[in-house]
Each structure stands twice: as structure tokens, then as C-alpha cells.
Residue, then its C-alpha position, 0 to 999 in steps of 0.5 A: q470494509r474500509d475500516n476493517d482493512y485499515s485495522k488489519n493493515r495497521s496491526n500488520l504494520i505494528g507486528l512487522a515493526a516489532v519484529a524489525i526492531a527486535s531483529i535490529v537490537f539482536y543483531i547489534r548485540h550479536v556484533w558487539y559480543l563477537s567484536c568486543v567480548h569474545f569471538d566464539y565461532g561455535y556461537n556465531m555458527t549456531v546463530n547463523l544457522s538458527v536465523g537461516a532456518a527461521n527464514c526458510i520456515g517463514w518462506l515455506i509457510w508463506s508459499i504453502r499458504r498461497v500455492r493454490s491461488q498463486p502457482y508461481t510460489r512453487d519456484c519459491l518452494l523449490t528454491v528454499a528446499l534446494l537451499n536447505g539441501l545445499v546447507l548440508l554442504e556447509v554443515l557436513d564438511f569434507p576434504p576437497i575432491w581432487w584437491v579442488l572441489d571442497a564443500h564450500s565451493l560446491w555450496h557457492g556453485g549450487t547457490v548460483l544455480l538457485a538464482v534462476p528460480w528465485y528471480r523467476f519467483a520474484i518477478a512473478d510476485c512483483n507482477y502479481l502485486l502490480s495487478e492487485k494494485q491496479n484492480r484495487e484502483s479500478s475497483n475504487f474508481a468504479v465505486l466512486y463513479k457509482l457514488v457520483e452517479q447516484a448523487t448527481p440528481q441530488l446535486t442538480q436539484r440542490r443547484q437549481q434550488r440555490q439558483q432560485q434562492q439566489g434569484s429571489d434574494f437578488g430581486l429583493h435586494l433590487r427592490n430594497l435598493v430602489r426603495v432606498r433611492c426613492s425614499s425621499a421622493s415617495c415613489p409609487d409602486e409602479y415606478v419601483s417595479a419599472q426601476e427593478a425591471a430596468l436594473r434586471d435588464l442591465c444586469 
């Protein structure tokens, strides 16, 4: 499962990186063309509308796919739908009403109101992502605790075996030490055992 999640996240990151690089290259080329070659108002408007439409389509697809599991995405759908309606004010321009309210001013007035549902969606989405992160961390901790709980008897057995092995190695080392010290005096086995016991008591 972890390998599948890693592969999925890696492929998603590669896809996002490719889109980001392509967008940056296109933006640099677009600015260079308008600044250094020819400032074409129609071309600039076409590019802006195309990018805005692609952005709205992306948000709509993302929200529709999650609206059942994440109901707060309805605010995102509402914002995008109303924003597309306000775009018509920019496209279908008209003379100012009472010489004051033109299409562009109404556009800005409408976008101010759209900040309310959009930020409500953004806050709810941040809270959802935070809860998902906490659930993953608690799930990982539960799995780790279960693994440690399962491995505890084996670790205890291995520690006891290691202590027994160390004890036998220590006893052999003491016996060899006593025998080396008594090698010149041909000590009997009883003396060696007594010296070993005394050294054990000292240690």
C-alpha cells in the first residue's frame, strides 16, 4: 500500500511539475511578445479568456468529483459559476448607466461579493486537509504500535538470549584469566573455580 501511494504521489508531482514548467514558459513567451514584438490587444484578450476558462473548467471538474464526499465544495461551484456570469460583463461591454456604472465597475463590484463563498470554501478545505493529515498520522502511529506490540516478545527473548550468551562468555573469560595467572604455578581446578567465584562476586 505504501509503495502504491508513493508511486501515485510521485506521478502526480511529475505531472504538476510538467504543467507548471509549461505554464511558466508560455507566460514568459507571452510577456516577451507583447513587450518586445507587438502589443496585440485582441491576442492578449484571447489568451486571458482562454486561461481563465481553463482554470474555471479545472475547478468545476475538481469540485464535481468531490461534492458528495466533501459537501463544502458547493461553495467552490457557486463561486466559479457566478464568476463566469460576471465575465459576460467584461465581454459584452455597454455604455455606463447614469454615466457612472459601466460594465467594468459592475464586474469589480460582483467579484468583491464572491470573496465570501470563496474564502468559506478555502477555510473548509484547509480544515479538511488538516483532519486528513491528523487521521493519517494517527493511523500510522496505530500501525507502528501494533508492530512494536507484536515484536516485543521476540525482542524480550532475544535480549534474554543475549544476556545468557554474554554471561557464559564472561565466565569463560574469567576462567581463562585465572588459568593464565596460574599457569606458572600449576593451580588445581578447585583453586581456579574458587578464584572465578571470587572475581564474579567482585564484579
